[in-house]
C-alpha positions as CSV (number, residue, x, y, z in Angstrom):
1,M,-5.1,11.4,-2.8
2,K,-1.4,10.7,-2.6
3,I,0.1,7.5,-1.1
4,V,3.4,7.4,0.7
5,I,5.0,4.2,1.8
6,D,7.8,3.5,4.2
7,Q,9.6,0.4,2.9
8,D,11.8,0.3,6.0
9,R,8.7,-0.3,8.2
10,C,7.1,-2.9,5.9
11,I,7.1,-6.4,7.3
12,A,5.9,-8.0,4.0
13,S,2.6,-9.2,5.2
14,G,0.9,-8.6,1.8
15,Q,-2.3,-7.1,3.2
16,C,-2.0,-4.1,1.0
17,V,-1.6,-6.2,-2.2
18,S,-4.6,-8.3,-1.2
19,A,-6.7,-5.2,-0.7
20,V,-5.6,-3.2,-3.8
21,G,-3.4,-5.1,-6.2
22,E,-3.7,-2.3,-8.7
23,V,-1.9,0.1,-6.4
24,F,0.5,-2.1,-4.4
25,D,2.8,-5.0,-5.2
26,Q,5.6,-6.8,-3.4
27,R,9.3,-7.2,-4.3
28,D,10.1,-10.8,-5.3
29,E,13.3,-11.0,-3.2
30,D,11.8,-10.0,0.2
31,G,8.1,-9.2,-0.1
32,V,8.5,-5.5,0.8
33,V,5.8,-3.3,-0.6
34,V,6.2,-1.6,-3.9
35,L,4.0,1.3,-4.8
36,L,2.6,0.9,-8.4
37,D,0.5,4.1,-8.4
38,P,1.2,6.9,-6.0
39,T,-1.9,8.9,-7.1
40,P,-4.6,6.3,-7.8
41,P,-8.0,7.1,-9.3
42,A,-10.8,8.2,-7.1
43,D,-12.7,4.9,-7.5
44,L,-9.9,3.1,-5.6
45,A,-9.8,5.6,-2.7
46,A,-11.8,3.6,-0.2
47,A,-9.8,0.4,-0.9
48,V,-6.5,2.3,-0.5
49,R,-7.6,3.7,2.8
50,Q,-8.6,0.2,3.9
51,A,-5.2,-1.1,2.8
52,A,-3.5,1.6,4.9
53,A,-5.7,0.8,7.9
54,V,-5.0,-3.0,7.8
55,C,-1.2,-2.6,7.3
56,P,0.2,-4.2,10.5
57,A,3.4,-2.1,10.3
58,R,1.7,1.2,9.5
59,A,4.0,1.5,6.5
60,I,1.3,3.2,4.3
61,R,0.2,6.8,4.7
62,V,-2.6,8.4,2.7
63,E,-2.4,12.1,2.2
64,E,-5.5,13.9,1.0
């Protein structure tokens, strides 16, 4: 699993951070998503997919 984010699309809703704080964070100055782990462990795969699914801006893409 590889995660790709599009910071230009991010609207800083924080849904990804709420879903998987181990993988996603937000910049202090504007709340835009920051990817902490582009290749997270398998035990976080379901949560990462959920984070991508709930992102209102579709700024997160999961590549298998």
